[in-house]
VOFI-712294 format. One line per field, with one value per residue (C-alpha): x, y, z; residue in three letters; residue number from 0. Coordinates in steps of 0.05 Angstrom, whole numbers. Example, Ala and Ser with C-alpha at 12.3 -4.5 7.8 and 13.67 -1.06 7.14 Angstrom:
2
u	(246_273)
v	(-90_-21)
w	(156_143)
residuo	(ALA_SER)
num	(0_1)
END
This chain:
117
u	(942_975_968_977_1036_985_962_1034_1050_989_1007_1078_1056_1009_1065_1114_1144_1164_1171_1244_1222_1160_1165_1114_1119_1115_1060_1001_944_890_842_844_797_730_667_602_530_473_451_520_543_618_642_714_744_795_847_809_783_707_660_677_740_726_698_729_706_678_668_606_595_533_532_551_613_585_605_543_565_618_597_629_622_653_720_751_821_810_815_890_896_911_850_799_777_705_709_709_649_589_528_464_390_406_444_518_549_616_646_687_723_701_750_729_754_685_662_604_563_549_489_471_409_424_375_383_350)
v	(1309_1306_1273_1199_1168_1146_1218_1242_1187_1206_1279_1266_1220_1274_1325_1279_1335_1376_1323_1341_1411_1390_1395_1355_1377_1327_1370_1387_1436_1407_1403_1376_1426_1459_1479_1516_1495_1540_1551_1579_1517_1505_1433_1422_1356_1329_1275_1228_1164_1161_1102_1071_1064_1124_1169_1222_1260_1330_1382_1424_1496_1538_1605_1640_1597_1554_1480_1438_1367_1317_1272_1218_1236_1210_1243_1218_1241_1260_1334_1325_1309_1370_1398_1362_1419_1406_1338_1371_1356_1402_1409_1440_1432_1386_1338_1321_1310_1282_1244_1181_1138_1065_1008_1003_1074_1102_1162_1156_1213_1201_1237_1233_1264_1303_1308_1364_1367)
w	(633_565_498_492_454_401_392_384_333_291_295_272_216_189_185_150_107_168_221_232_252_291_366_405_478_536_568_524_537_583_524_453_419_431_393_406_394_372_445_463_501_497_487_508_483_533_522_569_539_538_546_478_437_393_447_490_551_535_589_573_596_588_551_617_624_680_678_668_652_628_572_529_455_392_379_315_301_228_246_249_175_131_95_139_185_163_198_266_309_307_352_324_341_400_356_356_287_267_209_217_168_169_162_89_78_67_108_156_186_260_289_363_393_457_515_565_634)
residuo	(MET_GLY_ALA_SER_GLU_GLU_PHE_LYS_GLU_ILE_LEU_ILE_SER_ASN_PHE_GLU_LEU_VAL_LYS_ASP_LYS_LEU_ILE_VAL_PRO_ASP_LYS_MET_PRO_PRO_PHE_HIS_TYR_PHE_PHE_LEU_ASP_ASP_GLU_GLY_ARG_LEU_TYR_VAL_LYS_THR_TYR_GLU_GLN_GLY_ASN_ASP_ARG_HIS_GLU_PHE_ILE_HIS_ASP_VAL_PHE_ASN_ALA_ASP_GLY_VAL_PHE_ILE_THR_ARG_VAL_SER_LEU_PRO_GLY_PHE_GLY_SER_TRP_MET_TYR_PRO_GLY_ARG_ASP_LEU_ASN_ARG_ALA_LYS_ALA_ARG_ASN_ASN_ARG_PHE_TYR_CYS_ILE_ARG_GLU_LYS_GLU_SER_GLY_TYR_LYS_GLU_LEU_ILE_VAL_ASN_LYS_MET_PHE_TRP_LYS)
num	(0_1_2_3_4_5_6_7_8_9_10_11_12_13_14_15_16_17_18_19_20_21_22_23_24_25_26_27_28_29_30_31_32_33_34_35_36_37_38_39_40_41_42_43_44_45_46_47_48_49_50_51_52_53_54_55_56_57_58_59_60_61_62_63_64_65_66_67_68_69_70_71_72_73_74_75_76_77_78_79_80_81_82_83_84_85_86_87_88_89_90_91_92_93_94_95_96_97_98_99_100_101_102_103_104_105_106_107_108_109_110_111_112_113_114_115_116)
END
């Protein structure tokens, strides 16, 4: 599984100054990025489209590295823009946090409550 053409176009457009030197391989890593929550669970964002337009499938592993679930979570592409590392998703206190830019240009904080069995 690799990155979509849309992903590659966004990546290239955000590195306009060095786009002639930028190499975007045909085969990408099997994951987009990952983050940890405060319980030690690892969330691995894949390139697979989730349930909604702005969602992507995340594989979740427990603190011991055991796969526990696949879940569709918001995965906004703003992390690709220079200087916006803080926009990456975070998970704390059984809540999933991310920032997205609305069509109006304003930022919106998205908070989802997570329930674990």
